[in-house]
C-alpha atoms as an extended CHARMM CRD file, in Angstrom:
* protein
*
       148  EXT
         1         1  MET       CA              2.2210000000      -23.2230000000      -21.0320000000  PROA      1               0.0000000000
         2         2  ARG       CA              0.5000000000      -20.2220000000      -20.4290000000  PROA      2               0.0000000000
         3         3  LYS       CA             -1.4610000000      -20.1490000000      -23.5640000000  PROA      3               0.0000000000
         4         4  ASN       CA             -2.9300000000      -23.6950000000      -22.6900000000  PROA      4               0.0000000000
         5         5  PRO       CA             -4.3750000000      -23.4210000000      -19.2770000000  PROA      5               0.0000000000
         6         6  SER       CA             -5.7110000000      -26.9930000000      -19.2050000000  PROA      6               0.0000000000
         7         7  LEU       CA             -2.0810000000      -28.1860000000      -19.6610000000  PROA      7               0.0000000000
         8         8  LEU       CA             -1.0470000000      -25.8320000000      -16.5750000000  PROA      8               0.0000000000
         9         9  ALA       CA             -3.7340000000      -27.1050000000      -14.5230000000  PROA      9               0.0000000000
        10        10  LYS       CA             -2.9580000000      -30.6880000000      -15.3310000000  PROA      10              0.0000000000
        11        11  LEU       CA              0.7570000000      -30.2870000000      -14.5010000000  PROA      11              0.0000000000
        12        12  THR       CA             -0.2680000000      -28.3670000000      -11.2700000000  PROA      12              0.0000000000
        13        13  GLN       CA             -2.7460000000      -31.1210000000      -10.2780000000  PROA      13              0.0000000000
        14        14  GLY       CA             -0.1450000000      -33.6510000000      -11.0460000000  PROA      14              0.0000000000
        15        15  ILE       CA              2.5030000000      -31.8720000000       -8.8370000000  PROA      15              0.0000000000
        16        16  PHE       CA              0.0970000000      -31.6210000000       -6.0360000000  PROA      16              0.0000000000
        17        17  ALA       CA             -0.8760000000      -35.2640000000       -6.0380000000  PROA      17              0.0000000000
        18        18  GLU       CA              2.4880000000      -36.3850000000       -6.3600000000  PROA      18              0.0000000000
        19        19  ARG       CA              3.4580000000      -34.4770000000       -3.1930000000  PROA      19              0.0000000000
        20        20  ALA       CA              0.0440000000      -35.3580000000       -1.2950000000  PROA      20              0.0000000000
        21        21  ILE       CA             -1.0380000000      -31.6490000000       -0.9960000000  PROA      21              0.0000000000
        22        22  GLY       CA             -4.6410000000      -31.4930000000       -0.7580000000  PROA      22              0.0000000000
        23        23  ALA       CA             -6.9700000000      -28.8270000000       -1.6190000000  PROA      23              0.0000000000
        24        24  ASP       CA             -7.4290000000      -28.0800000000        2.3870000000  PROA      24              0.0000000000
        25        25  GLN       CA             -3.7150000000      -27.2130000000        2.7380000000  PROA      25              0.0000000000
        26        26  LEU       CA             -3.7080000000      -24.4250000000       -0.1040000000  PROA      26              0.0000000000
        27        27  ALA       CA             -3.9280000000      -20.8840000000        1.1000000000  PROA      27              0.0000000000
        28        28  GLU       CA             -7.2950000000      -18.9600000000        0.1990000000  PROA      28              0.0000000000
        29        29  ILE       CA             -6.5300000000      -17.5420000000       -3.3510000000  PROA      29              0.0000000000
        30        30  SER       CA             -8.5380000000      -14.4090000000       -2.6130000000  PROA      30              0.0000000000
        31        31  PRO       CA             -9.2630000000      -13.1620000000        0.6550000000  PROA      31              0.0000000000
        32        32  GLU       CA            -12.4750000000      -11.5040000000        1.1560000000  PROA      32              0.0000000000
        33        33  LEU       CA            -11.5180000000       -7.7790000000        0.5740000000  PROA      33              0.0000000000
        34        34  LEU       CA            -12.3930000000       -4.9260000000        2.9710000000  PROA      34              0.0000000000
        35        35  PRO       CA            -14.7930000000       -2.6430000000        1.5150000000  PROA      35              0.0000000000
        36        36  LEU       CA            -13.5540000000        0.2540000000       -0.4970000000  PROA      36              0.0000000000
        37        37  ASN       CA            -14.2100000000        3.8550000000        0.3010000000  PROA      37              0.0000000000
        38        38  GLU       CA            -15.3410000000        4.8090000000       -3.0900000000  PROA      38              0.0000000000
        39        39  GLU       CA            -15.3600000000        8.5320000000       -2.7040000000  PROA      39              0.0000000000
        40        40  ALA       CA            -11.8670000000        8.5510000000       -1.3590000000  PROA      40              0.0000000000
        41        41  GLU       CA            -10.5390000000        6.1340000000       -4.2560000000  PROA      41              0.0000000000
        42        42  GLY       CA            -12.5020000000        8.2220000000       -6.8600000000  PROA      42              0.0000000000
        43        43  LYS       CA            -10.5690000000       11.2410000000       -5.6050000000  PROA      43              0.0000000000
        44        44  ARG       CA             -7.3760000000        9.4970000000       -5.5810000000  PROA      44              0.0000000000
        45        45  ALA       CA             -7.8110000000        8.0070000000       -9.1760000000  PROA      45              0.0000000000
        46        46  ALA       CA             -8.8780000000       11.1460000000      -10.6210000000  PROA      46              0.0000000000
        47        47  GLN       CA             -5.9560000000       13.1800000000       -9.4750000000  PROA      47              0.0000000000
        48        48  VAL       CA             -3.6010000000       10.2520000000      -10.4810000000  PROA      48              0.0000000000
        49        49  GLN       CA             -5.1650000000        9.9730000000      -13.9580000000  PROA      49              0.0000000000
        50        50  ALA       CA             -4.8500000000       13.9550000000      -14.4460000000  PROA      50              0.0000000000
        51        51  ASN       CA             -1.3140000000       14.1300000000      -13.2580000000  PROA      51              0.0000000000
        52        52  PHE       CA             -0.0520000000       11.1930000000      -15.0750000000  PROA      52              0.0000000000
        53        53  GLY       CA             -2.4340000000        9.3030000000      -17.2230000000  PROA      53              0.0000000000
        54        54  GLU       CA             -0.8500000000       10.7810000000      -20.5480000000  PROA      54              0.0000000000
        55        55  THR       CA              2.5190000000        9.9380000000      -19.1800000000  PROA      55              0.0000000000
        56        56  SER       CA              1.8580000000        6.1260000000      -18.4600000000  PROA      56              0.0000000000
        57        57  GLN       CA             -1.7040000000        4.9780000000      -18.3020000000  PROA      57              0.0000000000
        58        58  GLY       CA             -0.3130000000        1.6000000000      -17.4120000000  PROA      58              0.0000000000
        59        59  VAL       CA              1.0440000000        2.6280000000      -14.1590000000  PROA      59              0.0000000000
        60        60  VAL       CA             -1.9330000000        4.6850000000      -13.6060000000  PROA      60              0.0000000000
        61        61  GLU       CA             -4.1530000000        1.5550000000      -14.0870000000  PROA      61              0.0000000000
        62        62  ASN       CA             -1.7630000000       -0.8980000000      -12.2670000000  PROA      62              0.0000000000
        63        63  THR       CA             -1.7680000000        1.4220000000       -9.2200000000  PROA      63              0.0000000000
        64        64  ALA       CA             -5.5470000000        1.3540000000       -9.1760000000  PROA      64              0.0000000000
        65        65  LYS       CA             -6.1140000000       -2.4240000000       -9.8020000000  PROA      65              0.0000000000
        66        66  PHE       CA             -3.3260000000       -3.9110000000       -7.7680000000  PROA      66              0.0000000000
        67        67  LEU       CA             -2.3900000000       -1.4680000000       -5.2110000000  PROA      67              0.0000000000
        68        68  PHE       CA             -5.5370000000        0.2100000000       -3.9470000000  PROA      68              0.0000000000
        69        69  ARG       CA             -8.2740000000       -2.1370000000       -5.0770000000  PROA      69              0.0000000000
        70        70  ASP       CA             -6.3850000000       -5.3350000000       -3.9010000000  PROA      70              0.0000000000
        71        71  LEU       CA             -3.4100000000       -4.9750000000       -1.7440000000  PROA      71              0.0000000000
        72        72  TRP       CA             -4.7920000000       -1.9430000000        0.4060000000  PROA      72              0.0000000000
        73        73  LEU       CA             -8.0280000000       -3.6560000000        0.8660000000  PROA      73              0.0000000000
        74        74  ARG       CA             -6.6420000000       -7.2310000000        2.1870000000  PROA      74              0.0000000000
        75        75  PRO       CA             -7.9090000000       -7.7560000000        5.5200000000  PROA      75              0.0000000000
        76        76  ALA       CA             -4.7310000000       -9.2590000000        7.4320000000  PROA      76              0.0000000000
        77        77  LEU       CA             -3.8580000000       -5.6000000000        8.0970000000  PROA      77              0.0000000000
        78        78  ALA       CA             -6.0260000000       -2.7250000000        8.9390000000  PROA      78              0.0000000000
        79        79  PRO       CA             -5.9090000000        0.2030000000        6.9060000000  PROA      79              0.0000000000
        80        80  ARG       CA             -4.1400000000        2.3130000000        9.5280000000  PROA      80              0.0000000000
        81        81  ASP       CA             -1.3870000000       -0.3350000000        9.7540000000  PROA      81              0.0000000000
        82        82  ARG       CA             -0.8030000000       -0.1970000000        6.2190000000  PROA      82              0.0000000000
        83        83  SER       CA             -0.4350000000        3.4330000000        6.0700000000  PROA      83              0.0000000000
        84        84  LEU       CA              1.9850000000        3.3230000000        9.2310000000  PROA      84              0.0000000000
        85        85  ILE       CA              4.0100000000        0.6910000000        7.1860000000  PROA      85              0.0000000000
        86        86  THR       CA              4.0980000000        2.8720000000        3.7920000000  PROA      86              0.0000000000
        87        87  VAL       CA              4.7620000000        6.0100000000        5.6840000000  PROA      87              0.0000000000
        88        88  ALA       CA              7.9120000000        4.1580000000        7.8070000000  PROA      88              0.0000000000
        89        89  ALA       CA              8.8950000000        2.6890000000        4.0100000000  PROA      89              0.0000000000
        90        90  LEU       CA              8.8780000000        6.1380000000        2.2880000000  PROA      90              0.0000000000
        91        91  VAL       CA             10.7840000000        7.8610000000        5.3280000000  PROA      91              0.0000000000
        92        92  ALA       CA             13.5150000000        4.9490000000        5.5740000000  PROA      92              0.0000000000
        93        93  ALA       CA             13.7680000000        5.2900000000        1.4390000000  PROA      93              0.0000000000
        94        94  GLY       CA             14.0590000000        8.9000000000        1.4860000000  PROA      94              0.0000000000
        95        95  GLN       CA             11.0850000000        9.3530000000       -0.6960000000  PROA      95              0.0000000000
        96        96  ALA       CA              9.8090000000       12.6720000000        0.6660000000  PROA      96              0.0000000000
        97        97  ALA       CA              7.6410000000       13.6220000000       -2.1990000000  PROA      97              0.0000000000
        98        98  GLN       CA              5.4780000000       10.6980000000       -1.4680000000  PROA      98              0.0000000000
        99        99  ILE       CA              4.9590000000       11.2150000000        2.0560000000  PROA      99              0.0000000000
       100       100  PRO       CA              2.3500000000       14.0900000000        2.2380000000  PROA      100             0.0000000000
       101       101  TYR       CA             -0.3600000000       12.0170000000        0.3500000000  PROA      101             0.0000000000
       102       102  HSD       CA              0.3590000000        8.6920000000        2.5510000000  PROA      102             0.0000000000
       103       103  LEU       CA              0.7930000000       10.7360000000        5.7730000000  PROA      103             0.0000000000
       104       104  ASN       CA             -2.6090000000       12.3330000000        5.2860000000  PROA      104             0.0000000000
       105       105  ARG       CA             -4.1120000000        8.7900000000        4.3900000000  PROA      105             0.0000000000
       106       106  ALA       CA             -2.6450000000        7.4740000000        7.3360000000  PROA      106             0.0000000000
       107       107  MET       CA             -4.0520000000       10.1540000000        9.7660000000  PROA      107             0.0000000000
       108       108  ASP       CA             -7.4750000000        9.5940000000        7.7980000000  PROA      108             0.0000000000
       109       109  ASN       CA             -7.1220000000        5.9510000000        8.5990000000  PROA      109             0.0000000000
       110       110  GLY       CA             -6.5920000000        6.6640000000       12.3650000000  PROA      110             0.0000000000
       111       111  LEU       CA             -2.8440000000        7.4630000000       13.0500000000  PROA      111             0.0000000000
       112       112  THR       CA             -2.5230000000       10.4050000000       15.3060000000  PROA      112             0.0000000000
       113       113  ARG       CA             -0.2890000000       13.2590000000       15.3100000000  PROA      113             0.0000000000
       114       114  GLY       CA              1.4740000000       12.1370000000       18.2710000000  PROA      114             0.0000000000
       115       115  GLU       CA              1.8670000000        8.4460000000       17.0260000000  PROA      115             0.0000000000
       116       116  ALA       CA              3.1360000000        9.9670000000       13.4540000000  PROA      116             0.0000000000
       117       117  SER       CA              5.5430000000       12.1500000000       15.4380000000  PROA      117             0.0000000000
       118       118  GLU       CA              6.7790000000        8.8940000000       17.4860000000  PROA      118             0.0000000000
       119       119  VAL       CA              7.2470000000        7.1560000000       13.9190000000  PROA      119             0.0000000000
       120       120  LEU       CA              9.8410000000        9.8760000000       13.2780000000  PROA      120             0.0000000000
       121       121  THR       CA             11.7940000000        9.3200000000       16.4410000000  PROA      121             0.0000000000
       122       122  HSD       CA             11.6920000000        5.5160000000       16.2220000000  PROA      122             0.0000000000
       123       123  MET       CA             12.8130000000        5.6310000000       12.5450000000  PROA      123             0.0000000000
       124       124  ALA       CA             15.8450000000        7.9200000000       13.4350000000  PROA      124             0.0000000000
       125       125  PHE       CA             17.3420000000        4.8310000000       15.0230000000  PROA      125             0.0000000000
       126       126  TYR       CA             16.6180000000        2.5570000000       12.1800000000  PROA      126             0.0000000000
       127       127  SER       CA             16.8930000000        4.5760000000        9.0480000000  PROA      127             0.0000000000
       128       128  GLY       CA             19.1050000000        7.4520000000       10.3840000000  PROA      128             0.0000000000
       129       129  TRP       CA             18.9000000000       10.8360000000       11.1080000000  PROA      129             0.0000000000
       130       130  PRO       CA             19.2910000000       12.2540000000        7.6020000000  PROA      130             0.0000000000
       131       131  THR       CA             16.1920000000       10.4800000000        6.3330000000  PROA      131             0.0000000000
       132       132  VAL       CA             14.2970000000       11.6740000000        9.2830000000  PROA      132             0.0000000000
       133       133  PHE       CA             15.4910000000       15.1370000000        8.9650000000  PROA      133             0.0000000000
       134       134  SER       CA             14.5990000000       15.0260000000        5.2660000000  PROA      134             0.0000000000
       135       135  ALA       CA             10.8640000000       13.8330000000        6.3920000000  PROA      135             0.0000000000
       136       136  LEU       CA             10.6010000000       16.4780000000        9.3010000000  PROA      136             0.0000000000
       137       137  PRO       CA              9.6800000000       19.2850000000        7.3090000000  PROA      137             0.0000000000
       138       138  VAL       CA              7.0830000000       17.1540000000        5.2670000000  PROA      138             0.0000000000
       139       139  PHE       CA              5.4250000000       15.9570000000        8.4590000000  PROA      139             0.0000000000
       140       140  LYS       CA              5.3280000000       19.6310000000        9.8300000000  PROA      140             0.0000000000
       141       141  ASP       CA              3.4960000000       20.6340000000        6.5050000000  PROA      141             0.0000000000
       142       142  VAL       CA              1.2030000000       18.0050000000        6.7460000000  PROA      142             0.0000000000
       143       143  PHE       CA              0.1050000000       18.5480000000       10.5320000000  PROA      143             0.0000000000
       144       144  ALA       CA             -0.0840000000       22.3520000000        9.6740000000  PROA      144             0.0000000000
       145       145  GLY       CA             -2.3030000000       21.6080000000        7.0780000000  PROA      145             0.0000000000
       146       146  ARG       CA             -4.5480000000       19.2750000000        8.8030000000  PROA      146             0.0000000000
       147       147  LYS       CA             -5.3720000000       21.9240000000       11.7370000000  PROA      147             0.0000000000
       148       148  SER       CA             -8.1680000000       23.2240000000        9.9530000000  PROA      148             0.0000000000
């Protein structure tokens, strides 16, 4: 079916008509995205390309296209909130290697040091003390690096 978009469109239209689903009931296909910070995205993309382009160009391209040029720009959540969620998920998953980039990004997006610290306090009860204690030195290093 994918090779024949008109067939897919006809099938879809038939299903919607059969179920009395009007266009006014459908979710917006592509929300108006937030503006892209070209400078920050350029630096991120160049770093990822330099580090991993030869290893997996597909991962590099999909990271830019789907993650940072789509998901991160969707307007339903502010960048600060997306950053907060990402940092919390990384702490909970024990992904300490990814925390420095995302914690710095969160703080660039408005998360304060006090709020970031409170994330750890809160996370200890939900993801456990071991995941938080694994993240503590990473947060400490990020905080120290941002003093200047």
